[in-house]
mmCIF file of the N, C-alpha and C atoms, coordinates in Angstrom:
data_MODEL
# 
_entry.id   MODEL 
# 
loop_
_atom_site.group_PDB 
_atom_site.id 
_atom_site.type_symbol 
_atom_site.label_atom_id 
_atom_site.label_alt_id 
_atom_site.label_comp_id 
_atom_site.label_asym_id 
_atom_site.label_entity_id 
_atom_site.label_seq_id 
_atom_site.pdbx_PDB_ins_code 
_atom_site.Cartn_x 
_atom_site.Cartn_y 
_atom_site.Cartn_z 
_atom_site.occupancy 
_atom_site.B_iso_or_equiv 
_atom_site.pdbx_formal_charge 
_atom_site.auth_seq_id 
_atom_site.auth_comp_id 
_atom_site.auth_asym_id 
_atom_site.auth_atom_id 
_atom_site.pdbx_PDB_model_num 
ATOM 1   N N  . MET A 1 1  ? 103.176 287.661 53.342 1.00 0.00 ? 1  MET A N  1 
ATOM 2   C CA . MET A 1 1  ? 103.973 287.051 52.347 1.00 0.00 ? 1  MET A CA 1 
ATOM 3   C C  . MET A 1 1  ? 104.745 285.913 52.793 1.00 0.00 ? 1  MET A C  1 
ATOM 4   N N  . LEU A 1 2  ? 105.135 284.991 51.980 1.00 0.00 ? 2  LEU A N  1 
ATOM 5   C CA . LEU A 1 2  ? 105.931 283.766 52.407 1.00 0.00 ? 2  LEU A CA 1 
ATOM 6   C C  . LEU A 1 2  ? 107.419 284.186 52.449 1.00 0.00 ? 2  LEU A C  1 
ATOM 7   N N  . THR A 1 3  ? 108.079 283.367 53.328 1.00 0.00 ? 3  THR A N  1 
ATOM 8   C CA . THR A 1 3  ? 109.554 283.499 53.539 1.00 0.00 ? 3  THR A CA 1 
ATOM 9   C C  . THR A 1 3  ? 110.107 282.562 52.395 1.00 0.00 ? 3  THR A C  1 
ATOM 10  N N  . CYS A 1 4  ? 111.341 282.788 51.975 1.00 0.00 ? 4  CYS A N  1 
ATOM 11  C CA . CYS A 1 4  ? 112.005 281.909 51.123 1.00 0.00 ? 4  CYS A CA 1 
ATOM 12  C C  . CYS A 1 4  ? 111.779 280.398 51.468 1.00 0.00 ? 4  CYS A C  1 
ATOM 13  N N  . LYS A 1 5  ? 112.119 280.154 52.741 1.00 0.00 ? 5  LYS A N  1 
ATOM 14  C CA . LYS A 1 5  ? 112.089 278.865 53.323 1.00 0.00 ? 5  LYS A CA 1 
ATOM 15  C C  . LYS A 1 5  ? 110.667 278.206 53.144 1.00 0.00 ? 5  LYS A C  1 
ATOM 16  N N  . ASP A 1 6  ? 109.648 278.932 53.358 1.00 0.00 ? 6  ASP A N  1 
ATOM 17  C CA . ASP A 1 6  ? 108.294 278.525 53.247 1.00 0.00 ? 6  ASP A CA 1 
ATOM 18  C C  . ASP A 1 6  ? 107.905 278.222 51.864 1.00 0.00 ? 6  ASP A C  1 
ATOM 19  N N  . TYR A 1 7  ? 108.404 279.262 50.913 1.00 0.00 ? 7  TYR A N  1 
ATOM 20  C CA . TYR A 1 7  ? 108.079 279.077 49.494 1.00 0.00 ? 7  TYR A CA 1 
ATOM 21  C C  . TYR A 1 7  ? 108.668 277.817 49.014 1.00 0.00 ? 7  TYR A C  1 
ATOM 22  N N  . ILE A 1 8  ? 110.038 277.670 49.288 1.00 0.00 ? 8  ILE A N  1 
ATOM 23  C CA . ILE A 1 8  ? 110.725 276.474 48.668 1.00 0.00 ? 8  ILE A CA 1 
ATOM 24  C C  . ILE A 1 8  ? 110.060 275.151 49.169 1.00 0.00 ? 8  ILE A C  1 
ATOM 25  N N  . PHE A 1 9  ? 109.775 275.148 50.389 1.00 0.00 ? 9  PHE A N  1 
ATOM 26  C CA . PHE A 1 9  ? 109.071 273.854 50.966 1.00 0.00 ? 9  PHE A CA 1 
ATOM 27  C C  . PHE A 1 9  ? 107.787 273.592 50.287 1.00 0.00 ? 9  PHE A C  1 
ATOM 28  N N  . LYS A 1 10 ? 106.995 274.686 50.141 1.00 0.00 ? 10 LYS A N  1 
ATOM 29  C CA . LYS A 1 10 ? 105.564 274.498 49.508 1.00 0.00 ? 10 LYS A CA 1 
ATOM 30  C C  . LYS A 1 10 ? 105.750 274.108 48.115 1.00 0.00 ? 10 LYS A C  1 
ATOM 31  N N  . LEU A 1 11 ? 106.776 274.715 47.416 1.00 0.00 ? 11 LEU A N  1 
ATOM 32  C CA . LEU A 1 11 ? 106.976 274.371 45.960 1.00 0.00 ? 11 LEU A CA 1 
ATOM 33  C C  . LEU A 1 11 ? 107.378 272.909 45.724 1.00 0.00 ? 11 LEU A C  1 
ATOM 34  N N  . THR A 1 12 ? 108.381 272.453 46.561 1.00 0.00 ? 12 THR A N  1 
ATOM 35  C CA . THR A 1 12 ? 108.892 271.200 46.343 1.00 0.00 ? 12 THR A CA 1 
ATOM 36  C C  . THR A 1 12 ? 108.184 270.112 46.910 1.00 0.00 ? 12 THR A C  1 
ATOM 37  N N  . SER A 1 13 ? 107.252 270.374 47.873 1.00 0.00 ? 13 SER A N  1 
ATOM 38  C CA . SER A 1 13 ? 106.427 269.348 48.367 1.00 0.00 ? 13 SER A CA 1 
ATOM 39  C C  . SER A 1 13 ? 105.089 269.202 47.578 1.00 0.00 ? 13 SER A C  1 
ATOM 40  N N  . GLY A 1 14 ? 104.784 270.195 46.705 1.00 0.00 ? 14 GLY A N  1 
ATOM 41  C CA . GLY A 1 14 ? 103.612 270.114 45.947 1.00 0.00 ? 14 GLY A CA 1 
ATOM 42  C C  . GLY A 1 14 ? 102.356 270.927 46.654 1.00 0.00 ? 14 GLY A C  1 
ATOM 43  N N  . GLN A 1 15 ? 102.700 271.492 47.752 1.00 0.00 ? 15 GLN A N  1 
ATOM 44  C CA . GLN A 1 15 ? 101.633 272.112 48.418 1.00 0.00 ? 15 GLN A CA 1 
ATOM 45  C C  . GLN A 1 15 ? 100.990 273.330 47.695 1.00 0.00 ? 15 GLN A C  1 
ATOM 46  N N  . LEU A 1 16 ? 101.889 273.958 46.813 1.00 0.00 ? 16 LEU A N  1 
ATOM 47  C CA . LEU A 1 16 ? 101.367 275.126 46.102 1.00 0.00 ? 16 LEU A CA 1 
ATOM 48  C C  . LEU A 1 16 ? 100.294 274.780 45.057 1.00 0.00 ? 16 LEU A C  1 
ATOM 49  N N  . GLU A 1 17 ? 100.364 273.587 44.592 1.00 0.00 ? 17 GLU A N  1 
ATOM 50  C CA . GLU A 1 17 ? 99.446  273.138 43.665 1.00 0.00 ? 17 GLU A CA 1 
ATOM 51  C C  . GLU A 1 17 ? 98.079  272.886 44.313 1.00 0.00 ? 17 GLU A C  1 
ATOM 52  N N  . GLU A 1 18 ? 98.029  272.615 45.562 1.00 0.00 ? 18 GLU A N  1 
ATOM 53  C CA . GLU A 1 18 ? 96.800  272.252 46.306 1.00 0.00 ? 18 GLU A CA 1 
ATOM 54  C C  . GLU A 1 18 ? 96.357  273.513 47.063 1.00 0.00 ? 18 GLU A C  1 
ATOM 55  N N  . ALA A 1 19 ? 97.204  274.681 47.058 1.00 0.00 ? 19 ALA A N  1 
ATOM 56  C CA . ALA A 1 19 ? 96.797  275.766 47.992 1.00 0.00 ? 19 ALA A CA 1 
ATOM 57  C C  . ALA A 1 19 ? 95.644  276.578 47.426 1.00 0.00 ? 19 ALA A C  1 
ATOM 58  N N  . GLY A 1 20 ? 95.154  277.444 48.386 1.00 0.00 ? 20 GLY A N  1 
ATOM 59  C CA . GLY A 1 20 ? 94.146  278.174 48.062 1.00 0.00 ? 20 GLY A CA 1 
ATOM 60  C C  . GLY A 1 20 ? 94.591  279.500 47.237 1.00 0.00 ? 20 GLY A C  1 
ATOM 61  N N  . THR A 1 21 ? 93.503  280.244 46.982 1.00 0.00 ? 21 THR A N  1 
ATOM 62  C CA . THR A 1 21 ? 93.896  281.559 46.159 1.00 0.00 ? 21 THR A CA 1 
ATOM 63  C C  . THR A 1 21 ? 94.796  282.511 46.920 1.00 0.00 ? 21 THR A C  1 
ATOM 64  N N  . VAL A 1 22 ? 94.550  282.623 48.101 1.00 0.00 ? 22 VAL A N  1 
ATOM 65  C CA . VAL A 1 22 ? 95.352  283.599 48.918 1.00 0.00 ? 22 VAL A CA 1 
ATOM 66  C C  . VAL A 1 22 ? 96.779  283.149 49.115 1.00 0.00 ? 22 VAL A C  1 
ATOM 67  N N  . GLU A 1 23 ? 96.975  281.841 49.282 1.00 0.00 ? 23 GLU A N  1 
ATOM 68  C CA . GLU A 1 23 ? 98.421  281.358 49.486 1.00 0.00 ? 23 GLU A CA 1 
ATOM 69  C C  . GLU A 1 23 ? 99.070  281.397 48.111 1.00 0.00 ? 23 GLU A C  1 
ATOM 70  N N  . ARG A 1 24 ? 98.405  281.038 47.053 1.00 0.00 ? 24 ARG A N  1 
ATOM 71  C CA . ARG A 1 24 ? 98.985  281.249 45.628 1.00 0.00 ? 24 ARG A CA 1 
ATOM 72  C C  . ARG A 1 24 ? 99.435  282.663 45.408 1.00 0.00 ? 24 ARG A C  1 
ATOM 73  N N  . LEU A 1 25 ? 98.511  283.530 45.747 1.00 0.00 ? 25 LEU A N  1 
ATOM 74  C CA . LEU A 1 25 ? 98.855  284.982 45.556 1.00 0.00 ? 25 LEU A CA 1 
ATOM 75  C C  . LEU A 1 25 ? 100.109 285.369 46.291 1.00 0.00 ? 25 LEU A C  1 
ATOM 76  N N  . TRP A 1 26 ? 100.199 284.866 47.608 1.00 0.00 ? 26 TRP A N  1 
ATOM 77  C CA . TRP A 1 26 ? 101.546 285.214 48.460 1.00 0.00 ? 26 TRP A CA 1 
ATOM 78  C C  . TRP A 1 26 ? 102.706 284.589 47.668 1.00 0.00 ? 26 TRP A C  1 
ATOM 79  N N  . ALA A 1 27 ? 102.455 283.351 47.086 1.00 0.00 ? 27 ALA A N  1 
ATOM 80  C CA . ALA A 1 27 ? 103.721 282.801 46.420 1.00 0.00 ? 27 ALA A CA 1 
ATOM 81  C C  . ALA A 1 27 ? 104.119 283.572 45.219 1.00 0.00 ? 27 ALA A C  1 
ATOM 82  N N  . VAL A 1 28 ? 103.050 284.047 44.477 1.00 0.00 ? 28 VAL A N  1 
ATOM 83  C CA . VAL A 1 28 ? 103.412 284.821 43.204 1.00 0.00 ? 28 VAL A CA 1 
ATOM 84  C C  . VAL A 1 28 ? 104.027 286.181 43.636 1.00 0.00 ? 28 VAL A C  1 
ATOM 85  N N  . GLN A 1 29 ? 103.578 286.782 44.655 1.00 0.00 ? 29 GLN A N  1 
ATOM 86  C CA . GLN A 1 29 ? 104.258 288.056 45.195 1.00 0.00 ? 29 GLN A CA 1 
ATOM 87  C C  . GLN A 1 29 ? 105.643 287.774 45.569 1.00 0.00 ? 29 GLN A C  1 
ATOM 88  N N  . HIS A 1 30 ? 105.853 286.706 46.332 1.00 0.00 ? 30 HIS A N  1 
ATOM 89  C CA . HIS A 1 30 ? 107.151 286.380 46.691 1.00 0.00 ? 30 HIS A CA 1 
ATOM 90  C C  . HIS A 1 30 ? 108.075 286.193 45.589 1.00 0.00 ? 30 HIS A C  1 
ATOM 91  N N  . ARG A 1 31 ? 107.734 285.468 44.591 1.00 0.00 ? 31 ARG A N  1 
ATOM 92  C CA . ARG A 1 31 ? 108.487 285.165 43.384 1.00 0.00 ? 31 ARG A CA 1 
ATOM 93  C C  . ARG A 1 31 ? 108.856 286.511 42.741 1.00 0.00 ? 31 ARG A C  1 
ATOM 94  N N  . MET A 1 32 ? 107.884 287.443 42.616 1.00 0.00 ? 32 MET A N  1 
ATOM 95  C CA . MET A 1 32 ? 108.017 288.701 41.938 1.00 0.00 ? 32 MET A CA 1 
ATOM 96  C C  . MET A 1 32 ? 109.227 289.480 42.595 1.00 0.00 ? 32 MET A C  1 
ATOM 97  N N  . VAL A 1 33 ? 109.410 289.435 44.011 1.00 0.00 ? 33 VAL A N  1 
ATOM 98  C CA . VAL A 1 33 ? 110.328 290.280 44.601 1.00 0.00 ? 33 VAL A CA 1 
ATOM 99  C C  . VAL A 1 33 ? 111.645 289.518 44.955 1.00 0.00 ? 33 VAL A C  1 
ATOM 100 N N  . CYS A 1 34 ? 111.615 288.228 44.841 1.00 0.00 ? 34 CYS A N  1 
ATOM 101 C CA . CYS A 1 34 ? 112.729 287.463 45.243 1.00 0.00 ? 34 CYS A CA 1 
ATOM 102 C C  . CYS A 1 34 ? 113.475 286.698 44.069 1.00 0.00 ? 34 CYS A C  1 
ATOM 103 N N  . ARG A 1 35 ? 114.732 287.266 43.736 1.00 0.00 ? 35 ARG A N  1 
ATOM 104 C CA . ARG A 1 35 ? 115.354 286.784 42.581 1.00 0.00 ? 35 ARG A CA 1 
ATOM 105 C C  . ARG A 1 35 ? 115.716 285.314 42.756 1.00 0.00 ? 35 ARG A C  1 
ATOM 106 N N  . HIS A 1 36 ? 116.059 285.000 43.986 1.00 0.00 ? 36 HIS A N  1 
ATOM 107 C CA . HIS A 1 36 ? 116.651 283.657 44.259 1.00 0.00 ? 36 HIS A CA 1 
ATOM 108 C C  . HIS A 1 36 ? 115.602 282.545 44.177 1.00 0.00 ? 36 HIS A C  1 
ATOM 109 N N  . CYS A 1 37 ? 114.383 282.966 44.632 1.00 0.00 ? 37 CYS A N  1 
ATOM 110 C CA . CYS A 1 37 ? 113.272 281.938 44.478 1.00 0.00 ? 37 CYS A CA 1 
ATOM 111 C C  . CYS A 1 37 ? 112.805 281.791 43.077 1.00 0.00 ? 37 CYS A C  1 
ATOM 112 N N  . ARG A 1 38 ? 112.879 282.941 42.219 1.00 0.00 ? 38 ARG A N  1 
ATOM 113 C CA . ARG A 1 38 ? 112.651 282.884 40.809 1.00 0.00 ? 38 ARG A CA 1 
ATOM 114 C C  . ARG A 1 38 ? 113.567 281.819 40.192 1.00 0.00 ? 38 ARG A C  1 
ATOM 115 N N  . ALA A 1 39 ? 114.809 282.075 40.520 1.00 0.00 ? 39 ALA A N  1 
ATOM 116 C CA . ALA A 1 39 ? 115.798 281.061 39.890 1.00 0.00 ? 39 ALA A CA 1 
ATOM 117 C C  . ALA A 1 39 ? 115.592 279.709 40.272 1.00 0.00 ? 39 ALA A C  1 
ATOM 118 N N  . PHE A 1 40 ? 115.317 279.539 41.522 1.00 0.00 ? 40 PHE A N  1 
ATOM 119 C CA . PHE A 1 40 ? 114.954 278.112 42.077 1.00 0.00 ? 40 PHE A CA 1 
ATOM 120 C C  . PHE A 1 40 ? 113.838 277.576 41.377 1.00 0.00 ? 40 PHE A C  1 
ATOM 121 N N  . THR A 1 41 ? 112.746 278.310 41.113 1.00 0.00 ? 41 THR A N  1 
ATOM 122 C CA . THR A 1 41 ? 111.603 277.737 40.476 1.00 0.00 ? 41 THR A CA 1 
ATOM 123 C C  . THR A 1 41 ? 111.852 277.414 39.085 1.00 0.00 ? 41 THR A C  1 
ATOM 124 N N  . ARG A 1 42 ? 112.672 278.242 38.502 1.00 0.00 ? 42 ARG A N  1 
ATOM 125 C CA . ARG A 1 42 ? 113.010 277.845 36.981 1.00 0.00 ? 42 ARG A CA 1 
ATOM 126 C C  . ARG A 1 42 ? 113.819 276.614 37.040 1.00 0.00 ? 42 ARG A C  1 
ATOM 127 N N  . ASN A 1 43 ? 114.793 276.450 37.890 1.00 0.00 ? 43 ASN A N  1 
ATOM 128 C CA . ASN A 1 43 ? 115.659 275.184 37.961 1.00 0.00 ? 43 ASN A CA 1 
ATOM 129 C C  . ASN A 1 43 ? 114.909 273.971 38.337 1.00 0.00 ? 43 ASN A C  1 
ATOM 130 N N  . ASP A 1 44 ? 113.912 274.173 39.271 1.00 0.00 ? 44 ASP A N  1 
ATOM 131 C CA . ASP A 1 44 ? 113.065 273.088 39.700 1.00 0.00 ? 44 ASP A CA 1 
ATOM 132 C C  . ASP A 1 44 ? 112.138 272.571 38.505 1.00 0.00 ? 44 ASP A C  1 
ATOM 133 N N  . GLN A 1 45 ? 111.697 273.547 37.734 1.00 0.00 ? 45 GLN A N  1 
ATOM 134 C CA . GLN A 1 45 ? 110.906 273.177 36.609 1.00 0.00 ? 45 GLN A CA 1 
ATOM 135 C C  . GLN A 1 45 ? 111.702 272.368 35.616 1.00 0.00 ? 45 GLN A C  1 
ATOM 136 N N  . ARG A 1 46 ? 112.909 272.939 35.328 1.00 0.00 ? 46 ARG A N  1 
ATOM 137 C CA . ARG A 1 46 ? 113.775 272.244 34.384 1.00 0.00 ? 46 ARG A CA 1 
ATOM 138 C C  . ARG A 1 46 ? 114.091 270.778 34.800 1.00 0.00 ? 46 ARG A C  1 
ATOM 139 N N  . LEU A 1 47 ? 114.348 270.573 36.097 1.00 0.00 ? 47 LEU A N  1 
ATOM 140 C CA . LEU A 1 47 ? 114.741 269.230 36.713 1.00 0.00 ? 47 LEU A CA 1 
ATOM 141 C C  . LEU A 1 47 ? 113.492 268.423 36.488 1.00 0.00 ? 47 LEU A C  1 
ATOM 142 N N  . ASP A 1 48 ? 112.283 268.928 36.843 1.00 0.00 ? 48 ASP A N  1 
ATOM 143 C CA . ASP A 1 48 ? 111.009 268.126 36.610 1.00 0.00 ? 48 ASP A CA 1 
ATOM 144 C C  . ASP A 1 48 ? 110.962 267.698 35.202 1.00 0.00 ? 48 ASP A C  1 
ATOM 145 N N  . ASP A 1 49 ? 111.153 268.607 34.201 1.00 0.00 ? 49 ASP A N  1 
ATOM 146 C CA . ASP A 1 49 ? 111.090 268.286 32.789 1.00 0.00 ? 49 ASP A CA 1 
ATOM 147 C C  . ASP A 1 49 ? 112.163 267.150 32.364 1.00 0.00 ? 49 ASP A C  1 
ATOM 148 N N  . ILE A 1 50 ? 113.318 267.246 32.898 1.00 0.00 ? 50 ILE A N  1 
ATOM 149 C CA . ILE A 1 50 ? 114.381 266.244 32.608 1.00 0.00 ? 50 ILE A CA 1 
ATOM 150 C C  . ILE A 1 50 ? 113.942 264.934 33.152 1.00 0.00 ? 50 ILE A C  1 
ATOM 151 N N  . MET A 1 51 ? 113.526 264.860 34.422 1.00 0.00 ? 51 MET A N  1 
ATOM 152 C CA . MET A 1 51 ? 113.052 263.633 35.022 1.00 0.00 ? 51 MET A CA 1 
ATOM 153 C C  . MET A 1 51 ? 111.965 263.021 34.252 1.00 0.00 ? 51 MET A C  1 
ATOM 154 N N  . GLN A 1 52 ? 110.934 263.818 33.812 1.00 0.00 ? 52 GLN A N  1 
ATOM 155 C CA . GLN A 1 52 ? 109.769 263.343 33.005 1.00 0.00 ? 52 GLN A CA 1 
ATOM 156 C C  . GLN A 1 52 ? 110.160 262.761 31.783 1.00 0.00 ? 52 GLN A C  1 
ATOM 157 N N  . ALA A 1 53 ? 111.097 263.392 30.987 1.00 0.00 ? 53 ALA A N  1 
ATOM 158 C CA . ALA A 1 53 ? 111.627 262.895 29.774 1.00 0.00 ? 53 ALA A CA 1 
ATOM 159 C C  . ALA A 1 53 ? 112.425 261.625 30.002 1.00 0.00 ? 53 ALA A C  1 
ATOM 160 N N  . TYR A 1 54 ? 113.209 261.485 31.047 1.00 0.00 ? 54 TYR A N  1 
ATOM 161 C CA . TYR A 1 54 ? 113.987 260.265 31.336 1.00 0.00 ? 54 TYR A CA 1 
ATOM 162 C C  . TYR A 1 54 ? 113.015 259.159 31.700 1.00 0.00 ? 54 TYR A C  1 
ATOM 163 N N  . LYS A 1 55 ? 112.000 259.443 32.372 1.00 0.00 ? 55 LYS A N  1 
ATOM 164 C CA . LYS A 1 55 ? 110.976 258.401 32.673 1.00 0.00 ? 55 LYS A CA 1 
ATOM 165 C C  . LYS A 1 55 ? 110.230 257.909 31.484 1.00 0.00 ? 55 LYS A C  1 
ATOM 166 N N  . GLU A 1 56 ? 109.897 258.822 30.511 1.00 0.00 ? 56 GLU A N  1 
ATOM 167 C CA . GLU A 1 56 ? 109.250 258.394 29.252 1.00 0.00 ? 56 GLU A CA 1 
ATOM 168 C C  . GLU A 1 56 ? 110.295 257.601 28.409 1.00 0.00 ? 56 GLU A C  1 
ATOM 169 N N  . GLN A 1 57 ? 111.538 257.964 28.479 1.00 0.00 ? 57 GLN A N  1 
ATOM 170 C CA . GLN A 1 57 ? 112.511 257.229 27.756 1.00 0.00 ? 57 GLN A CA 1 
ATOM 171 C C  . GLN A 1 57 ? 112.638 255.869 28.266 1.00 0.00 ? 57 GLN A C  1 
ATOM 172 N N  . LEU A 1 58 ? 112.609 255.673 29.545 1.00 0.00 ? 58 LEU A N  1 
ATOM 173 C CA . LEU A 1 58 ? 112.690 254.321 30.199 1.00 0.00 ? 58 LEU A CA 1 
ATOM 174 C C  . LEU A 1 58 ? 111.510 253.509 29.814 1.00 0.00 ? 58 LEU A C  1 
ATOM 175 N N  . SER A 1 59 ? 110.269 254.089 29.817 1.00 0.00 ? 59 SER A N  1 
ATOM 176 C CA . SER A 1 59 ? 109.117 253.302 29.602 1.00 0.00 ? 59 SER A CA 1 
ATOM 177 C C  . SER A 1 59 ? 109.107 252.904 28.053 1.00 0.00 ? 59 SER A C  1 
ATOM 178 N N  . LYS A 1 60 ? 109.796 253.620 27.176 1.00 0.00 ? 60 LYS A N  1 
ATOM 179 C CA . LYS A 1 60 ? 109.763 253.177 25.699 1.00 0.00 ? 60 LYS A CA 1 
ATOM 180 C C  . LYS A 1 60 ? 110.806 252.179 25.401 1.00 0.00 ? 60 LYS A C  1 
ATOM 181 N N  . THR A 1 61 ? 111.781 252.047 26.344 1.00 0.00 ? 61 THR A N  1 
ATOM 182 C CA . THR A 1 61 ? 112.980 251.116 26.051 1.00 0.00 ? 61 THR A CA 1 
ATOM 183 C C  . THR A 1 61 ? 112.430 249.685 26.303 1.00 0.00 ? 61 THR A C  1 
ATOM 184 N N  . PRO A 1 62 ? 112.573 248.728 25.267 1.00 0.00 ? 62 PRO A N  1 
ATOM 185 C CA . PRO A 1 62 ? 112.120 247.384 25.682 1.00 0.00 ? 62 PRO A CA 1 
ATOM 186 C C  . PRO A 1 62 ? 113.014 246.696 26.570 1.00 0.00 ? 62 PRO A C  1 
ATOM 187 N N  . ASP A 1 63 ? 112.467 245.845 27.412 1.00 0.00 ? 63 ASP A N  1 
ATOM 188 C CA . ASP A 1 63 ? 113.322 245.063 28.417 1.00 0.00 ? 63 ASP A CA 1 
ATOM 189 C C  . ASP A 1 63 ? 114.189 244.081 27.617 1.00 0.00 ? 63 ASP A C  1 
ATOM 190 N N  . SER A 1 64 ? 115.422 244.052 28.050 1.00 0.00 ? 64 SER A N  1 
ATOM 191 C CA . SER A 1 64 ? 116.392 243.136 27.470 1.00 0.00 ? 64 SER A CA 1 
ATOM 192 C C  . SER A 1 64 ? 116.645 241.911 28.324 1.00 0.00 ? 64 SER A C  1 
ATOM 193 N N  . THR A 1 65 ? 115.724 241.590 29.246 1.00 0.00 ? 65 THR A N  1 
ATOM 194 C CA . THR A 1 65 ? 115.919 240.498 30.086 1.00 0.00 ? 65 THR A CA 1 
ATOM 195 C C  . THR A 1 65 ? 115.214 239.292 29.526 1.00 0.00 ? 65 THR A C  1 
# 
């Protein structure tokens, strides 16, 4: 199973998206037992959503130059 430090690093660096089945299973198991990493994952996803919405808003705004 992953440690919190390993889980957070892999989550924030995008390595979990490219990870194999076994590593993803370890990540899921870790999230199931660690409330801190569950909270971090939720907050990280919210931040990603906010940043994506901001990026879309910027692309829709016409340049005023």
